[in-house]
N, C-alpha and C positions, 0 to 999 in steps of 0.2 A: 215168519214165513217158512213153510216147510220145504217148498220146492227150491231148487237151486236156480239162481238167476243166470241166464246165458249172457256172458259179458261180451261175446262177439256178436255184433249186430249183423245179421245176414240181410242183404238188400238185393233180392233177385230182380232182374230186369227182363223185359220182353226181349226174346232172342237167346236168353241163357238156356242151357240144358236143364230140364226138370230134374230136381234131386231125386235120387233113387228112393223107393219105398216098397215095403211089403208089410201089409197089415191084415189082421183078422177083421172080418166085417160081419154085419148082420146076416142072418140066414145061413150061418155056417160057412160063409164064403171067405176067401182070401183075395185081396186086391194087391197088385204090384205093378210097378212101372214096366218090368220085364214082360208081364202077360199082356200089357197094352201096347207093346212095341208095334209101330206101324199103324196105330189107330189113334185118331184124335179123341180127347176126353176133357171133361170138366172136373176139376178137383176143387171143391169148396170146403173151406174151414169155418166151423161155427162153434161158439163158446160152449153150449150145453144143451143136450137133448131135452125135448119136452118143456122148453121154456117158450114164452110167447113169440119172440122174434125168430128164434131158431125153428119153431114149428111152422110159422108163416113161410119162412124161406124153404124149408124141406117140402112143404105142401105145394109151393109154387113150382119147384123143380119137378115134383111128382106130376102135377097137372100138365106140365109141358114135356114130360118124358117122351111121349110118342114123337113129338117134333124133334127133340134132340136125337133120338134113335133114328128117325127118318133122315136126319142129316149125317148119320154115321157116327154119332158120338155117344159115349158112355158117360154117365153122371155118377160121381162118387162124393159123398159127404164125409168129412173127417172131424172128429172131436176127440177129447181126451176121456170121454166116458167109457166105462167098461162095456164089452160086447153084450152082456146080459141086459144092460139098460138100453142099448141101441136096439136090441131085438124087441123089447117092450115098446119103444118109441115107434119102430117100424110097423109093428103089429097094430098099435093104437090108431095110426094114421094111414094104414095100408100103403106104406112106402116100399116099393119093390126094388129100387136101386140100392146098391150097397152103401151102408153107413159104416165107415171104418173106425176102429178104435186105436187111438195112439196114446194109450195109457202111459207108456214110457216117455213120451214126449219127443222122441228123436225126429219124427217127421214134421211136427209143428215147429220145431227149432230149425230144421233144415230149410224149411220154406219161409222162415223169418216171421211167422205169425204168432209166436209165443212172446208176448210183450208185457211191459209194465203198464198197468191200467190204474185208473183212479176213480173212486166212487165215494162221494160224501167225505172227501178229504183223506180217505185211506187209500194207500197204494197196495196193489196185489198183482200177481202174474196171471195172465189169462190169454185166451185166443182172441186175436184181432180178426173180426169177420172179414175174410178175404177169399176171393175166387180166382183160380188160375185156369186159363184155357190153354191146353197143351196140344200142339199140333202133332200130326202123324210122324213128324221127324223127331219127336221127343223134346222139342224146344218150346219154351213158353211163348205163346202167341199173344196173349193178353193177360193183364193183371188188374183186378178191381180190389182196391184196398178200402178199409173202413166202410164196408158195404152198408148201404141203407136198403132195407128189404123191398119197399115198394118200387116196382119197375125194374128191379135188378135181373130177374130171370129173363125178362124180355130182352134186355141189353146183352146178356150173355148169349141168348139164342140167336140174336141178330149177328153177333160177332162170329158165332160158331158156323152159321150158314155161309159166312163170307170166307171161311177157311179154304 
């Protein structure tokens, strides 16, 4: 395993302040907690751009984007993919919201979504598909862990409208 394993398990809870971040994103953008101060937003973490589950999730958020924006929320997707790959993914599926690159891994670790996973008996480190709804006060309003894509965007949108 080439990546270092985070030995301190971070377990964020609803009501906790959202960990700070600043990341380069698709379309030459930068996203940061500071720039979103005073605004609610959705921060969702996904394992890998342009894979089946991640594509369904991104397209689901994209299809509901007008509703999120209508409720005053920004949507940001985060993976450890390089920006160049995120730009291709965004272009391929016409994804207009920012897809942020956490190649260094500091944000995925700060949010506790960089975890040991297992597939066919082999363990490896990867992103646990997780969504955070952050309130205008900068605190975590809701957390969805081990997300299953069907119905997820609707659940997040319902919670966002209730903020």
